[in-house]
C-alpha positions in Angstrom: 60.1 124.4 86.5 63.6 124.3 85.7 64.3 125.5 89.2 61.6 123.8 91.2 61.9 120.1 89.8 65.6 119.7 90.7 65.0 121.2 94.3 61.9 118.9 94.8 63.9 115.8 93.7 66.9 116.9 96.0 64.6 117.7 98.9 62.7 114.1 98.4 65.7 112.2 98.0 67.5 113.9 101.1 64.5 113.4 103.3 64.0 109.8 102.1 67.7 108.9 102.8 67.5 110.4 106.5 64.4 108.6 107.3 65.7 105.4 106.1 68.9 105.8 108.1 67.3 106.7 111.4 64.1 104.8 111.1 63.3 101.2 110.5 60.3 101.5 108.3 59.4 98.8 106.0 60.0 99.3 102.5 62.4 102.2 102.8 65.6 99.9 102.9 65.0 98.8 99.2 64.3 102.2 98.3 67.3 103.7 99.7 69.4 101.0 98.1 68.0 101.8 94.9 68.7 105.4 95.1 72.3 104.6 96.1 72.7 102.6 93.0 71.3 105.2 90.9 73.8 107.6 92.6 76.6 105.2 91.5 75.2 105.2 88.0 75.2 109.0 87.8 78.7 109.4 89.2 79.9 106.9 86.6 78.5 109.0 83.9 79.8 112.1 85.3 83.3 110.6 85.3 82.9 109.5 81.8 81.8 113.0 80.9 84.8 114.6 82.6 87.1 112.2 80.8 85.5 113.4 77.6 85.9 116.9 78.5 89.5 116.4 79.4 90.3 114.5 76.2 88.6 117.3 74.2 90.5 120.0 76.1 93.9 118.5 75.3 93.1 117.6 71.8 92.4 121.4 71.3 95.9 122.1 72.8 97.5 119.7 70.3 95.7 120.9 67.3 96.4 124.5 68.3 100.0 123.7 68.9 100.1 124.9 72.2 103.4 125.3 74.2 102.1 122.5 76.4 101.0 120.2 73.4 103.7 117.6 74.2 102.3 117.1 77.8 98.8 117.0 76.3 99.8 114.2 74.2 101.4 112.1 76.7 98.3 112.7 79.0 95.8 111.5 76.3 98.2 108.5 75.2 98.4 107.3 78.9 94.7 107.8 79.5 93.7 105.8 76.4 96.3 103.1 77.1 94.9 102.7 80.7 91.3 102.8 79.6 91.8 100.2 76.8 93.9 97.9 78.9 91.3 98.0 81.9 88.1 97.6 79.5 89.3 95.1 77.0 91.8 93.0 79.1 90.4 93.6 82.7 92.0 95.0 85.7 94.1 91.9 86.5 95.7 91.6 83.1 99.4 92.0 82.8 99.2 95.3 80.7 97.0 97.0 83.3 99.1 95.8 86.1 102.1 97.0 84.5 100.9 100.4 83.8 99.5 100.8 87.6 102.7 99.2 89.0 105.3 100.9 86.7 103.8 104.3 85.9 101.0 105.3 88.2 102.6 104.4 91.3 106.1 105.6 90.7 104.6 109.0 89.4 102.5 109.3 92.7 105.6 108.7 94.7 107.5 111.0 92.8 104.5 113.6 93.3 104.6 112.9 97.1 108.4 113.3 97.2 108.3 116.7 95.5 105.4 117.8 97.9 107.7 117.0 100.8 110.1 120.0 100.0 107.1 122.2 99.8 106.0 120.9 103.4 109.5 121.3 104.6 109.5 124.8 103.4 106.1 125.6 105.0 107.1 124.1 108.2 110.2 126.2 108.4 108.2 129.4 108.0 105.7 128.2 110.6 108.2 126.9 113.2 110.0 130.3 113.5 109.2 131.3 117.0 108.0 134.7 116.2 105.0 134.4 118.9 103.8 132.2 121.7 101.8 130.0 119.3 104.8 129.5 116.9 107.1 128.8 119.9 104.8 126.1 121.2 104.4 124.7 117.7 108.3 124.6 117.3 108.7 122.8 120.8 105.9 120.3 120.2 107.2 119.6 116.6 110.7 118.9 117.7 109.6 116.6 120.7 107.3 114.6 118.6 109.9 114.2 115.7 112.7 113.2 118.1 110.3 111.0 120.0 109.2 109.0 117.0 112.8 108.7 115.7 115.2 105.8 116.9 117.7 108.5 118.2 115.2 110.0 120.7 115.3 107.2 123.0 119.1 107.6 123.2 118.7 111.4 123.8 116.4 110.9 126.8 114.2 107.9 127.7 111.2 110.2 128.3 111.1 111.7 124.8 109.2 108.8 123.0 106.5 109.0 126.2 106.2 112.7 125.8 105.7 112.3 121.9 103.2 109.5 122.4 101.3 111.7 125.0 101.2 114.7 122.6 99.9 112.5 119.8 97.3 110.8 121.9 96.0 113.6 124.0 96.3 117.3 122.7 96.4 116.2 119.1 93.7 113.7 119.3 91.7 116.2 121.1 92.1 118.7 118.2 91.5 116.3 115.5 88.0 115.4 117.3 87.3 119.0 117.5 88.0 119.5 113.9 85.8 116.4 113.0 83.1 117.6 115.1 82.9 121.0 113.7 83.1 119.7 110.1 80.2 117.5 110.8 78.2 120.2 112.3 79.0 122.2 109.2 78.2 119.3 107.0 74.7 118.9 108.5 74.2 122.7 108.2 75.0 122.7 104.5 72.9 119.4 104.0 69.9 121.2 105.6 70.3 124.3 103.3 70.4 121.9 100.2 67.4 119.9 101.4 65.3 122.9 102.2 66.3 124.7 98.7 68.0 127.4 100.5 71.5 126.5 98.9 71.1 126.1 95.2 74.8 126.4 94.2 75.1 122.7 93.6 72.4 122.9 90.7 74.3 125.7 89.2 71.6 128.3 90.0 73.2 130.4 92.7 71.4 131.1 96.0 68.7 133.5 94.8 
């Protein structure tokens, strides 16, 4: 029963949500809304469990005097400060806004600024015209960058138009193809989960 019950619950819930979305059957809307509320509650408890697991792991680093114990201490201090400020004072309180605006936002900006160097390095390796596809990528990348920059109009008046065409026609077509293929893959995975073929989400493997 340890295997059958979770699979039955997943199958019934999946079929229930599909029927509610595609068919206007009386009574299904309220049940689907209740299931979504339960999903939000489960996700909240999962987030709390993840926070407890994170705190326990970094507490072990501190007690064991791991080489990254200082980093673990900073993480726990900032996490508990944010949680206390948000729960006891509210998300509109000055303490929570200060933490978000003066710590989280600058750290996020610094992270993306550092990631920019990695992107530049990857772009340099990808843009080396060692093949026809790499040469096409290099040419289109240069056209788009120059066309979107203010200097592009000064170099040639058609550069911005070419950049716009590249973004709205080939790039948009590629993005839609990726989205369609991803949607098809998601449908396939969902059907495998609903039918009980794929059980990895339950930690059971696929046997």
